[in-house]
C-alpha positions as CSV (number, residue, x, y, z in Angstrom):
1,M,18.1,-78.0,41.9
2,I,17.7,-78.7,38.4
3,R,19.6,-76.7,35.6
4,L,18.8,-77.3,32.0
5,P,21.8,-76.7,29.5
6,Q,22.1,-73.1,28.4
7,C,21.9,-74.9,24.8
8,N,18.3,-74.8,25.4
9,M,17.8,-71.2,25.2
10,C,20.3,-70.6,22.1
11,K,19.1,-70.0,18.9
12,H,21.9,-72.1,17.4
13,K,20.7,-75.5,19.1
14,H,19.6,-77.9,16.5
15,P,16.0,-78.6,17.2
16,Y,15.8,-82.4,17.5
17,Y,17.4,-84.0,20.5
18,D,16.5,-87.5,21.4
19,G,17.8,-87.4,25.2
20,K,20.4,-89.9,24.4
21,S,22.9,-88.7,22.0
22,K,25.0,-85.2,22.2
23,L,23.3,-82.1,21.7
24,T,24.4,-80.2,18.6
25,C,24.2,-76.8,17.2
26,V,25.4,-74.6,14.5
27,A,28.8,-74.1,16.6
28,F,29.5,-77.7,17.4
29,P,27.4,-79.9,14.8
30,D,29.2,-83.1,15.9
31,G,28.1,-82.8,19.5
32,V,28.2,-79.9,22.2
33,P,31.5,-80.3,24.6
34,D,30.2,-81.6,28.0
35,E,31.7,-78.4,29.6
36,I,29.1,-76.3,27.9
37,G,26.0,-78.7,27.7
38,L,26.4,-79.6,31.3
39,N,26.7,-75.7,32.5
40,R,30.3,-75.9,33.5
41,V,31.2,-73.0,31.6
42,K,29.1,-70.3,29.8
43,H,29.5,-70.2,26.1
44,T,28.9,-66.4,25.9
45,E,32.5,-66.2,25.2
46,P,34.6,-68.0,22.3
47,Y,35.3,-71.7,23.1
48,P,37.7,-74.1,21.3
49,G,36.2,-75.5,18.3
50,D,33.0,-73.4,18.2
51,N,33.9,-71.5,14.8
52,G,33.3,-68.2,16.3
53,I,29.6,-69.0,17.1
54,V,28.5,-68.4,20.8
55,F,25.5,-68.4,22.6
56,E,22.7,-66.1,21.4
57,R,19.3,-66.3,23.3
58,R,16.5,-67.5,20.8
59,E,13.3,-65.4,20.7
60,G,11.0,-66.4,23.3
61,A,13.5,-68.2,25.7
62,D,13.4,-67.8,29.5
63,P,15.0,-64.0,30.2
64,G,17.0,-65.3,33.1
65,P,20.8,-64.9,33.5
66,I,23.1,-67.7,31.8
67,L,24.6,-69.4,35.0
68,T,27.2,-72.1,35.6
69,N,26.3,-74.8,37.8
70,E,28.5,-73.4,40.4
71,E,26.9,-69.8,40.0
72,A,23.5,-71.3,40.3
73,R,24.5,-73.3,43.4
74,A,25.9,-70.2,45.0
75,V,22.7,-68.3,44.3
76,W,20.3,-71.3,45.5
77,E,22.6,-71.3,48.9
78,K,21.8,-67.6,49.4
79,R,18.2,-67.6,49.0
80,E,15.9,-66.4,51.8
81,E,13.5,-69.0,53.2
82,I,9.7,-68.1,52.5
């Protein structure tokens, strides 16, 4: 299962990302920590160094829940086969 960074749905993400450098945003202008960018933790609560700026869903973003990789894996494993 492919999980995109929660940053892709956040209104604070900087618009340009080349796929090689770190994601950046208003909260982390020098690079989003891997814990957040790799969905190890949700950034819906304060995280060290975020200057009090947390995830806020951007307009038009997928309305689905923000899940850590572990939570997404648990949901995937519980799915019913069609």
